C-alpha positions as a Markdown table, in Angstrom:
| # | Residue | x | y | z |
|---|---|---|---|---|
| 1 | Met | 23.9 | -119.1 | 11.8 |
| 2 | Phe | 22.4 | -115.8 | 11.5 |
| 3 | Asn | 23.7 | -114.4 | 8.4 |
| 4 | Gln | 20.8 | -116.0 | 6.4 |
| 5 | Pro | 17.1 | -117.2 | 7.1 |
| 6 | Pro | 17.1 | -121.3 | 8.8 |
| 7 | Arg | 17.5 | -123.5 | 6.0 |
| 8 | Glu | 15.5 | -126.4 | 8.3 |
| 9 | Lys | 11.8 | -127.0 | 7.7 |
| 10 | Glu | 9.7 | -125.1 | 10.5 |
| 11 | Trp | 8.6 | -127.6 | 12.4 |
| 12 | Val | 12.0 | -128.8 | 12.7 |
| 13 | Ser | 12.8 | -125.4 | 14.7 |
| 14 | Trp | 9.7 | -125.7 | 16.7 |
| 15 | Leu | 10.6 | -129.2 | 17.6 |
| 16 | Thr | 14.1 | -127.8 | 19.2 |
| 17 | Val | 12.2 | -124.8 | 21.0 |
| 18 | Ala | 9.8 | -127.6 | 22.5 |
| 19 | Ala | 12.5 | -130.1 | 23.4 |
| 20 | Trp | 14.5 | -127.6 | 25.2 |
| 21 | Ser | 11.4 | -126.4 | 26.8 |
| 22 | Leu | 10.8 | -129.7 | 27.9 |
| 23 | Val | 14.9 | -129.8 | 28.9 |
| 24 | Ile | 14.1 | -127.2 | 31.4 |
| 25 | Phe | 10.4 | -128.7 | 33.0 |
| 26 | Val | 12.0 | -132.2 | 33.3 |
| 27 | Thr | 14.9 | -131.2 | 35.2 |
| 28 | Ile | 12.4 | -129.2 | 38.1 |
| 29 | Pro | 11.8 | -132.5 | 39.9 |
| 30 | Phe | 15.7 | -133.4 | 40.3 |
| 31 | Ala | 17.1 | -129.7 | 40.8 |
| 32 | Arg | 17.3 | -130.0 | 44.5 |
| 33 | Gly | 19.6 | -133.4 | 44.0 |
| 34 | Ile | 21.1 | -132.1 | 41.2 |
| 35 | Gln | 22.6 | -129.2 | 43.5 |
| 36 | Glu | 23.6 | -131.4 | 46.4 |
| 37 | Ser | 25.2 | -133.4 | 44.2 |
| 38 | Val | 27.4 | -131.0 | 42.7 |
| 39 | Thr | 27.8 | -129.0 | 45.7 |
| 40 | Val | 29.0 | -131.8 | 47.4 |
| 41 | Arg | 31.5 | -133.0 | 44.7 |
| 42 | Trp | 32.5 | -129.5 | 43.5 |
| 43 | Gly | 31.0 | -126.6 | 45.6 |
| 44 | Arg | 28.0 | -124.2 | 44.8 |
| 45 | Glu | 30.2 | -121.7 | 43.2 |
| 46 | Val | 30.8 | -124.1 | 40.2 |
| 47 | Phe | 27.0 | -123.2 | 39.2 |
| 48 | Met | 28.4 | -119.4 | 38.6 |
| 49 | Leu | 31.8 | -120.6 | 37.2 |
| 50 | Thr | 30.1 | -122.6 | 34.6 |
| 51 | Val | 27.5 | -119.8 | 33.5 |
| 52 | Val | 30.7 | -117.2 | 33.1 |
| 53 | Val | 32.8 | -119.9 | 30.9 |
| 54 | Ser | 29.6 | -120.4 | 29.1 |
| 55 | Leu | 29.1 | -116.9 | 28.4 |
| 56 | Leu | 32.5 | -115.6 | 27.7 |
| 57 | Ala | 32.7 | -118.7 | 25.1 |
| 58 | Ala | 29.6 | -117.9 | 23.6 |
| 59 | Ala | 30.6 | -114.3 | 23.4 |
| 60 | Ala | 34.2 | -115.3 | 22.1 |
| 61 | Phe | 32.9 | -117.2 | 19.3 |
| 62 | Ala | 30.4 | -115.2 | 18.4 |
| 63 | Ala | 33.0 | -112.6 | 18.1 |
| 64 | Ala | 35.8 | -114.3 | 15.7 |
| 65 | Val | 32.4 | -114.9 | 13.4 |
| 66 | Leu | 31.9 | -111.2 | 13.3 |
| 67 | Leu | 35.8 | -110.2 | 12.6 |
| 68 | Arg | 35.9 | -112.9 | 9.7 |
| 69 | Ser | 32.9 | -111.0 | 8.4 |
| 70 | Arg | 34.9 | -107.8 | 7.7 |
| 71 | Asp | 31.3 | -105.8 | 7.8 |
| 72 | Arg | 31.6 | -102.3 | 8.5 |
| 73 | Gly | 30.4 | -101.1 | 11.9 |
| 74 | Val | 31.8 | -104.5 | 13.4 |
| 75 | Trp | 33.8 | -102.8 | 16.4 |
| 76 | Val | 30.3 | -101.1 | 17.4 |
| 77 | Arg | 28.3 | -104.6 | 17.2 |
| 78 | Met | 31.5 | -106.0 | 18.9 |
| 79 | Ala | 31.0 | -103.6 | 21.7 |
| 80 | Trp | 27.7 | -104.5 | 22.5 |
| 81 | Leu | 28.5 | -108.1 | 22.3 |
| 82 | Val | 31.0 | -107.6 | 25.2 |
| 83 | Ala | 28.4 | -105.2 | 27.2 |
| 84 | Val | 25.5 | -107.7 | 26.8 |
| 85 | Thr | 27.8 | -110.5 | 28.2 |
| 86 | Ala | 29.3 | -108.2 | 31.0 |
| 87 | Met | 25.6 | -107.3 | 32.1 |
| 88 | Thr | 24.5 | -111.0 | 32.0 |
| 89 | Ile | 27.3 | -112.1 | 34.4 |
| 90 | Leu | 26.7 | -109.4 | 36.9 |
| 91 | Ala | 22.9 | -109.7 | 36.5 |
| 92 | Ala | 23.5 | -113.4 | 37.3 |
| 93 | Gly | 25.6 | -112.4 | 40.6 |
| 94 | Arg | 23.7 | -109.5 | 41.6 |
| 95 | Met | 20.1 | -110.8 | 40.7 |
| 96 | Thr | 20.1 | -113.7 | 42.1 |
| 97 | Val | 20.1 | -115.3 | 45.9 |
| 98 | Thr | 22.1 | -118.8 | 45.0 |
| 99 | Pro | 24.5 | -119.6 | 43.0 |
| 100 | Glu | 22.4 | -121.9 | 41.7 |
| 101 | Glu | 20.1 | -119.6 | 40.1 |
| 102 | Ser | 22.4 | -118.1 | 37.8 |
| 103 | Val | 21.5 | -121.2 | 35.5 |
| 104 | His | 18.4 | -119.6 | 34.5 |
| 105 | Phe | 20.8 | -117.3 | 32.2 |
| 106 | Leu | 21.7 | -119.8 | 30.5 |
| 107 | Glu | 19.0 | -121.8 | 30.3 |
| 108 | Tyr | 16.5 | -118.8 | 29.2 |
| 109 | Gly | 19.1 | -117.5 | 26.9 |
| 110 | Phe | 19.7 | -120.3 | 24.7 |
| 111 | Leu | 15.6 | -120.6 | 25.0 |
| 112 | Gly | 15.8 | -116.9 | 23.5 |
| 113 | Ile | 18.4 | -117.8 | 20.4 |
| 114 | Leu | 16.1 | -120.9 | 19.5 |
| 115 | Leu | 12.9 | -118.9 | 19.6 |
| 116 | Phe | 14.3 | -116.5 | 17.5 |
| 117 | Arg | 15.4 | -119.2 | 14.9 |
| 118 | Ala | 11.8 | -120.6 | 15.4 |
| 119 | Leu | 10.0 | -117.3 | 14.7 |
| 120 | Ser | 12.7 | -116.1 | 11.5 |
| 121 | His | 10.9 | -119.0 | 9.8 |
| 122 | Arg | 7.5 | -116.0 | 9.2 |
| 123 | Leu | 8.8 | -112.8 | 10.8 |
| 124 | Arg | 11.7 | -111.1 | 9.3 |
| 125 | Asp | 10.9 | -107.6 | 10.9 |
| 126 | Ala | 12.5 | -106.1 | 13.9 |
| 127 | Gly | 9.0 | -106.7 | 15.9 |
| 128 | Ile | 11.0 | -110.0 | 16.3 |
| 129 | Tyr | 12.6 | -109.6 | 19.2 |
| 130 | Ala | 9.7 | -108.5 | 21.0 |
| 131 | Val | 7.8 | -111.7 | 20.2 |
| 132 | Ala | 11.0 | -113.9 | 21.2 |
| 133 | Val | 10.9 | -112.2 | 24.6 |
| 134 | Leu | 7.4 | -112.5 | 25.0 |
| 135 | Ala | 7.0 | -115.9 | 24.0 |
| 136 | Gly | 10.3 | -116.7 | 26.3 |
| 137 | Ser | 8.3 | -115.2 | 29.2 |
| 138 | Leu | 5.4 | -117.5 | 28.6 |
| 139 | Val | 7.5 | -120.3 | 28.9 |
| 140 | Gly | 9.0 | -119.1 | 32.0 |
| 141 | Val | 5.7 | -118.5 | 33.8 |
| 142 | Ala | 4.8 | -122.3 | 32.7 |
| 143 | Asp | 8.5 | -122.9 | 34.3 |
| 144 | Glu | 7.3 | -121.7 | 37.7 |
| 145 | Phe | 3.7 | -123.2 | 37.5 |
| 146 | Ile | 5.2 | -126.7 | 37.4 |
| 147 | Gln | 7.8 | -125.5 | 40.0 |
| 148 | Trp | 4.6 | -125.0 | 42.1 |
| 149 | Leu | 2.7 | -128.3 | 41.2 |
| 150 | Val | 6.3 | -130.1 | 42.9 |
| 151 | Pro | 6.3 | -130.8 | 46.6 |
| 152 | Ala | 9.4 | -128.9 | 47.8 |
| 153 | Arg | 9.2 | -126.4 | 45.1 |
| 154 | Phe | 8.0 | -123.1 | 45.1 |
| 155 | Phe | 6.6 | -120.6 | 42.7 |
| 156 | Gly | 8.3 | -116.9 | 42.2 |
| 157 | Phe | 7.7 | -114.1 | 40.5 |
| 158 | Ser | 11.3 | -113.1 | 40.7 |
| 159 | Asp | 12.1 | -116.0 | 38.9 |
| 160 | Val | 9.4 | -115.1 | 36.3 |
| 161 | Trp | 11.8 | -111.7 | 35.9 |
| 162 | Leu | 14.6 | -113.5 | 35.9 |
| 163 | Asn | 13.6 | -116.0 | 32.9 |
| 164 | Ala | 12.3 | -113.3 | 31.0 |
| 165 | Phe | 15.3 | -111.3 | 31.5 |
| 166 | Ala | 17.7 | -113.7 | 30.6 |
| 167 | Val | 15.5 | -114.1 | 27.4 |
| 168 | Leu | 15.7 | -110.3 | 26.7 |
| 169 | Leu | 19.4 | -110.3 | 27.1 |
| 170 | Ser | 19.7 | -112.6 | 24.4 |
| 171 | Gln | 17.8 | -110.8 | 21.9 |
| 172 | Val | 20.1 | -107.5 | 22.5 |
| 173 | Ala | 22.7 | -109.5 | 21.4 |
| 174 | Leu | 21.1 | -110.7 | 18.6 |
| 175 | Ser | 19.4 | -107.3 | 17.6 |
| 176 | Arg | 22.6 | -105.1 | 18.6 |
| 177 | Gly | 25.6 | -107.7 | 18.2 |
| 178 | Ile | 24.7 | -110.2 | 15.8 |
| 179 | Arg | 22.3 | -108.1 | 13.6 |
| 180 | Pro | 21.4 | -110.5 | 11.1 |
| 181 | Pro | 21.0 | -109.3 | 7.8 |
| 182 | Phe | 17.8 | -110.7 | 6.9 |
| 183 | Ile | 16.0 | -108.9 | 9.4 |
| 184 | Glu | 14.4 | -105.4 | 8.4 |
| 185 | Arg | 14.6 | -102.6 | 10.7 |
| 186 | Arg | 10.9 | -101.7 | 10.3 |
| 187 | Val | 8.1 | -103.7 | 12.3 |
| 188 | Thr | 5.5 | -105.1 | 10.0 |
| 189 | Pro | 1.5 | -105.9 | 11.2 |
| 190 | Arg | 2.1 | -109.5 | 11.4 |
| 191 | Ser | 4.6 | -109.1 | 14.6 |
| 192 | Val | 2.5 | -106.1 | 15.9 |
| 193 | Arg | -0.2 | -109.1 | 15.8 |
| 194 | Ala | 1.9 | -111.9 | 17.2 |
| 195 | Ala | 2.8 | -109.6 | 20.2 |
| 196 | Ser | 0.3 | -108.1 | 21.1 |
| 197 | Ser | -1.3 | -111.6 | 21.6 |
| 198 | Leu | 1.5 | -113.0 | 23.4 |
| 199 | Ala | 1.8 | -109.9 | 25.6 |
| 200 | Gly | -2.2 | -110.5 | 26.5 |
| 201 | Gly | -1.5 | -114.1 | 27.1 |
| 202 | Leu | 1.3 | -113.0 | 29.5 |
| 203 | Ile | -0.8 | -110.7 | 31.3 |
| 204 | Leu | -3.3 | -113.0 | 31.9 |
| 205 | Ala | -1.2 | -115.7 | 33.1 |
| 206 | Leu | 0.7 | -113.4 | 35.4 |
| 207 | Ala | -2.8 | -112.3 | 36.5 |
| 208 | Leu | -4.4 | -115.8 | 37.4 |
| 209 | Cys | -0.6 | -116.3 | 39.2 |
| 210 | Ala | -1.6 | -113.2 | 41.3 |
| 211 | Ala | -5.1 | -114.3 | 42.0 |
| 212 | Asn | -4.4 | -117.8 | 43.1 |
| 213 | Thr | -4.2 | -116.8 | 46.8 |
| 214 | Pro | -4.4 | -119.1 | 49.8 |
| 215 | Ala | -8.3 | -118.1 | 50.2 |
| 216 | Ile | -8.6 | -119.2 | 46.5 |
| 217 | Phe | -6.9 | -122.0 | 46.9 |
| 218 | Glu | -8.7 | -123.8 | 49.5 |
| 219 | Trp | -11.6 | -122.9 | 47.4 |
| 220 | Tyr | -10.8 | -124.7 | 44.1 |
| 221 | Thr | -9.2 | -127.5 | 45.8 |
| 222 | Arg | -12.3 | -128.5 | 47.0 |
| 223 | Val | -13.4 | -130.0 | 43.7 |
| 224 | Pro | -12.4 | -133.7 | 43.8 |
| 225 | Gly | -10.5 | -133.7 | 41.2 |
| 226 | Leu | -7.9 | -131.2 | 42.3 |
| 227 | Ala | -7.8 | -132.3 | 46.1 |
| 228 | Phe | -4.3 | -133.6 | 45.0 |
| 229 | Leu | -3.0 | -130.2 | 44.9 |
| 230 | Arg | -3.1 | -129.8 | 48.7 |
| 231 | Lys | -0.6 | -131.9 | 49.0 |
| 232 | Thr | 1.4 | -131.6 | 46.4 |
| 233 | Ala | 1.7 | -127.9 | 46.0 |
| 234 | Gly | 2.4 | -125.1 | 48.4 |
| 235 | Val | 1.3 | -121.0 | 48.5 |
| 236 | Met | 1.8 | -119.6 | 45.0 |
| 237 | Thr | 0.6 | -116.3 | 45.8 |
| 238 | Glu | 0.1 | -113.5 | 49.0 |
| 239 | Tyr | 0.1 | -109.8 | 49.8 |
| 240 | Gly | 1.4 | -108.5 | 52.6 |
| 241 | His | 3.5 | -105.6 | 53.7 |
| 242 | Arg | 6.9 | -104.0 | 53.0 |
| 243 | Ile | 7.9 | -102.4 | 56.5 |
| 244 | Glu | 10.6 | -100.0 | 57.5 |
| 245 | Asp | 12.0 | -99.8 | 60.5 |
| 246 | Pro | 14.8 | -96.9 | 60.7 |
| 247 | Arg | 16.6 | -99.3 | 63.5 |
| 248 | Ile | 16.4 | -102.2 | 61.5 |
| 249 | Gly | 15.8 | -101.8 | 57.6 |
| 250 | Val | 13.2 | -103.5 | 55.7 |
| 251 | Phe | 11.3 | -106.8 | 56.4 |
| 252 | Phe | 8.1 | -108.2 | 55.0 |
| 253 | Ser | 5.3 | -109.6 | 56.5 |
| 254 | Arg | 1.5 | -110.6 | 55.9 |
| 255 | Met | 0.5 | -108.6 | 58.7 |
| 256 | Thr | 0.7 | -104.8 | 59.5 |
| 257 | Pro | 3.1 | -103.7 | 62.5 |
| 258 | Glu | 0.2 | -103.6 | 64.4 |
| 259 | Glu | -1.2 | -106.8 | 63.9 |
| 260 | Leu | 2.2 | -108.3 | 64.7 |
| 261 | Arg | 2.4 | -106.6 | 67.9 |
| 262 | Arg | -1.4 | -107.3 | 68.8 |
| 263 | Gln | -0.6 | -111.2 | 68.2 |
| 264 | Asp | 2.5 | -111.4 | 70.3 |
| 265 | Asp | 0.7 | -110.1 | 73.1 |
| 266 | Glu | -2.4 | -111.9 | 72.8 |
| 267 | Arg | -0.6 | -115.4 | 71.8 |
| 268 | Gly | 2.9 | -114.9 | 72.7 |
| 269 | Ala | 3.6 | -117.7 | 75.7 |
| 270 | Ala | 1.4 | -120.5 | 73.5 |
| 271 | Ala | 3.0 | -119.4 | 70.3 |
| 272 | Ala | 6.7 | -120.0 | 72.0 |
| 273 | Ala | 5.3 | -123.3 | 73.6 |
| 274 | Val | 4.9 | -124.3 | 69.6 |
| 275 | Leu | 8.2 | -123.3 | 68.7 |
| 276 | Asp | 10.1 | -124.6 | 70.9 |
| 277 | Lys | 8.8 | -128.0 | 70.4 |
| 278 | Tyr | 10.1 | -127.5 | 67.0 |
| 279 | Ala | 13.3 | -126.1 | 68.1 |
| 280 | Arg | 16.1 | -128.7 | 66.7 |
| 281 | Pro | 17.1 | -127.7 | 63.2 |
| 282 | Ala | 16.3 | -131.3 | 62.1 |
| 283 | Glu | 12.4 | -130.5 | 63.2 |
| 284 | Tyr | 12.5 | -126.9 | 60.9 |
| 285 | Gly | 11.0 | -129.0 | 58.2 |
| 286 | Thr | 8.2 | -130.7 | 59.8 |
| 287 | Phe | 7.2 | -127.0 | 61.8 |
| 288 | Leu | 6.8 | -125.7 | 57.8 |
| 289 | Arg | 4.7 | -128.7 | 56.7 |
| 290 | Arg | 2.1 | -128.5 | 59.9 |
| 291 | Tyr | 2.3 | -124.4 | 60.1 |
| 292 | Pro | 2.5 | -123.2 | 56.5 |
| 293 | Ser | 2.3 | -119.3 | 56.4 |
| 294 | Asn | -2.2 | -119.7 | 55.1 |
| 295 | Arg | -2.5 | -121.7 | 58.2 |
| 296 | Asp | -0.6 | -119.8 | 61.1 |
| 297 | Ala | 1.1 | -116.3 | 59.4 |
| 298 | Phe | 2.2 | -115.1 | 62.7 |
| 299 | Leu | 3.9 | -118.6 | 64.0 |
| 300 | His | 5.4 | -119.5 | 60.2 |
| 301 | Glu | 7.3 | -115.7 | 60.2 |
| 302 | Ala | 8.5 | -115.9 | 64.0 |
| 303 | Arg | 10.2 | -119.5 | 62.9 |
| 304 | Val | 11.8 | -118.2 | 59.6 |
| 305 | His | 12.8 | -115.4 | 61.0 |
| 306 | Leu | 14.4 | -117.3 | 64.1 |
| 307 | Phe | 15.8 | -119.8 | 61.3 |
| 308 | Arg | 17.5 | -117.0 | 59.4 |
| 309 | Arg | 19.2 | -115.5 | 62.2 |
| 310 | Asp | 20.1 | -118.4 | 64.0 |
| 311 | His | 21.6 | -120.0 | 60.8 |
| 312 | Tyr | 23.8 | -117.1 | 60.0 |
| 313 | Met | 25.0 | -117.2 | 63.2 |
| 314 | Ser | 26.1 | -120.9 | 63.3 |
| 315 | Val | 28.2 | -120.2 | 60.1 |
| 316 | Ala | 29.8 | -117.2 | 61.0 |
| 317 | Trp | 32.7 | -118.2 | 62.2 |
| 318 | Lys | 33.6 | -119.7 | 58.7 |
| 319 | Tyr | 34.5 | -116.6 | 57.5 |
| 320 | Glu | 36.6 | -115.0 | 60.3 |
| 321 | Asn | 39.6 | -114.8 | 57.6 |
| 322 | Asn | 36.8 | -112.7 | 55.4 |
| 323 | Pro | 36.0 | -109.4 | 57.5 |
| 324 | Gly | 33.6 | -108.5 | 54.9 |
| 325 | Lys | 31.6 | -111.9 | 55.3 |
| 326 | Tyr | 32.4 | -112.0 | 58.4 |
| 327 | Arg | 30.2 | -108.9 | 59.2 |
| 328 | Phe | 27.3 | -109.5 | 56.6 |
| 329 | His | 26.6 | -113.2 | 58.5 |
| 330 | Asn | 26.8 | -111.5 | 62.1 |
| 331 | Thr | 24.5 | -108.5 | 60.6 |
| 332 | Val | 22.0 | -110.7 | 59.4 |
| 333 | Ala | 22.1 | -112.5 | 62.7 |
| 334 | Phe | 21.6 | -109.0 | 64.5 |
| 335 | Arg | 19.0 | -107.4 | 62.4 |
| 336 | Glu | 16.9 | -110.9 | 62.3 |
| 337 | Asn | 17.5 | -110.8 | 66.1 |
| 338 | Gln | 16.1 | -107.2 | 66.2 |
| 339 | Ile | 13.0 | -108.2 | 64.1 |
| 340 | Met | 12.3 | -110.5 | 67.1 |
| 341 | Thr | 12.8 | -108.3 | 69.9 |
| 342 | Gly | 10.8 | -105.4 | 67.9 |
| 343 | Tyr | 7.8 | -107.3 | 66.9 |
| 344 | Phe | 8.0 | -110.6 | 68.5 |
| 345 | Ser | 9.1 | -109.7 | 72.1 |
| 346 | Asn | 6.6 | -111.6 | 73.7 |
| 347 | Thr | 7.1 | -114.7 | 72.1 |
| 348 | Leu | 10.7 | -114.6 | 72.3 |
| 349 | His | 10.8 | -113.7 | 75.7 |
| 350 | His | 8.7 | -117.2 | 76.3 |
| 351 | Ser | 11.1 | -119.1 | 74.4 |
| 352 | Thr | 14.2 | -120.9 | 74.5 |
| 353 | Tyr | 15.2 | -118.9 | 71.3 |
| 354 | Arg | 16.4 | -115.6 | 73.8 |
| 355 | Trp | 19.5 | -114.5 | 73.5 |
| 356 | Ser | 21.3 | -113.0 | 76.6 |
| 357 | Ala | 21.8 | -109.1 | 77.0 |
| 358 | Asp | 26.0 | -109.9 | 77.1 |
| 359 | Arg | 25.1 | -112.2 | 73.8 |
| 360 | Ile | 23.5 | -109.3 | 71.9 |
| 361 | Glu | 25.8 | -106.6 | 72.8 |
| 362 | Ser | 28.9 | -108.9 | 71.7 |
| 363 | Leu | 27.0 | -109.5 | 68.5 |
| 364 | Glu | 26.8 | -105.6 | 67.9 |
| 365 | Gly | 30.2 | -105.3 | 68.0 |
| 366 | Lys | 30.9 | -107.6 | 65.2 |
| 367 | Ile | 28.1 | -106.3 | 62.3 |
| 368 | Asp | 28.5 | -104.0 | 59.6 |
| 369 | Pro | 26.2 | -100.7 | 61.1 |
| 370 | Ser | 26.4 | -99.4 | 57.4 |
| 371 | Leu | 24.6 | -102.0 | 55.8 |
| 372 | Cys | 21.1 | -101.4 | 54.4 |
| 373 | Tyr | 19.3 | -104.4 | 55.7 |
| 374 | Glu | 16.2 | -106.0 | 53.8 |
| 375 | Ser | 15.4 | -109.3 | 55.5 |
| 376 | Glu | 14.9 | -111.8 | 52.9 |
| 377 | Val | 12.2 | -113.6 | 55.1 |
| 378 | Ser | 8.6 | -113.6 | 53.1 |
| 379 | Ala | 10.6 | -111.3 | 50.1 |
| 380 | Asp | 8.5 | -112.9 | 47.9 |
| 381 | Leu | 5.0 | -111.2 | 49.2 |
| 382 | Leu | 3.0 | -108.8 | 46.6 |
| 383 | Thr | 3.5 | -105.5 | 48.4 |
| 384 | Gly | 3.2 | -102.9 | 46.0 |
| 385 | Phe | -0.4 | -103.5 | 45.0 |
| 386 | Thr | -3.8 | -104.9 | 46.1 |
| 387 | Glu | -5.4 | -107.7 | 44.4 |
| 388 | Arg | -8.2 | -105.5 | 42.6 |
| 389 | Gln | -5.3 | -103.3 | 41.9 |
| 390 | Met | -3.8 | -106.0 | 40.1 |
| 391 | Trp | -7.1 | -106.9 | 38.6 |
| 392 | Thr | -7.7 | -103.4 | 37.3 |
| 393 | Ala | -4.4 | -102.9 | 35.6 |
| 394 | Ser | -4.7 | -106.3 | 33.9 |
| 395 | Leu | -7.9 | -105.4 | 32.5 |
| 396 | Leu | -6.6 | -102.1 | 31.1 |
| 397 | Gly | -3.6 | -103.7 | 29.6 |
| 398 | Leu | -5.2 | -106.5 | 27.7 |
| 399 | Val | -8.1 | -103.3 | 26.6 |
| 400 | Val | -5.1 | -101.5 | 25.0 |
| 401 | Leu | -3.5 | -104.5 | 23.8 |
| 402 | Ala | -6.6 | -105.4 | 21.7 |
| 403 | Ala | -6.8 | -101.4 | 20.5 |
| 404 | Val | -3.1 | -101.7 | 19.3 |
| 405 | Arg | -3.8 | -105.3 | 17.6 |
| 406 | Arg | -6.9 | -103.7 | 16.1 |
| 407 | Tyr | -5.0 | -100.6 | 15.0 |
| 408 | Tyr | -2.0 | -100.9 | 13.6 |
| 409 | Gly | -1.8 | -104.9 | 13.5 |
| 410 | Gly | -4.9 | -104.9 | 11.2 |
| 411 | Arg | -2.9 | -102.7 | 8.5 |
| 412 | Thr | -1.8 | -104.0 | 5.5 |
């Protein structure tokens, strides 16, 4: 398959890329239903198992092809295939929050191979691998954008990175493991032009997504033709703060610690009344719809911290025979309660969510004190830079890419 250039017509190869991308996009509205159905029948771990088995099967097939070739350096190439396969399996387990998310590595790994096949009609140099990664990354951004448009689905920069990394791993496997003989080692101006253009498009797409804050969303959804987004799309991008507390660990918030405590002092009783109104687990979804983060960040964050605390506390007993998981679940519940008592203390005091001192003391004896806790609540907030810094860096990147395209891509 990779020993010679593709024999099919170029449009056929690109049609295959478009068809697979369409499969990824079309499954978005049904993903939750599929996940729930599979989980009920076989359990959530079947997603990760499917990924592992598929990767091992693909690696075994590629290894068999390499062994039949008897080329020089075959064992080095085999080592690269083993390393990439192991890295992909490790990343699927470590970089994903749930087993379902590991499927990204199959979807975008296969997309990377299809992109290489389509691009190799015109590009026959080492630059093809970078072009494939950039093209696959743009598809990943489109994937997340469509998810943002679908009710109950969300845009996530972490998933954009996950998709891009999956394509990257597929290109490493091709370039270092398979090493198609018709691909030259040098990089041609044509590849530089293609890579520069795609990189520029990727920077612009990511910048626009990073600028799609609640304030901007409120502005453009006033346009009659875009008003429907208020009912379907959620918040895409929010900036916030990474708060480190030596007693707790790390958590994220749209407000500074001082602002959190100020709002807690001023509106704790009123906030508690609202939280109590939606205290039942069945009311959690209703609360999130009525009090999204862009409407009332303080209330929203408090309720999500409480939900995470109570959820992990309620299921911890299931892992009593697994000391590691049991301590982890208790640790999450304990640390989330510490966040509430440290930054939402007045609200918690006036609410029905308050735990007794005996309960807290009992739970503390069941946690893992060595665990460096980092709350997943609001973890998608952009905290490492401001919106102005983002635009400055993006514009600088576009200028650099334009210069690279003109200087290196213009050569003959």
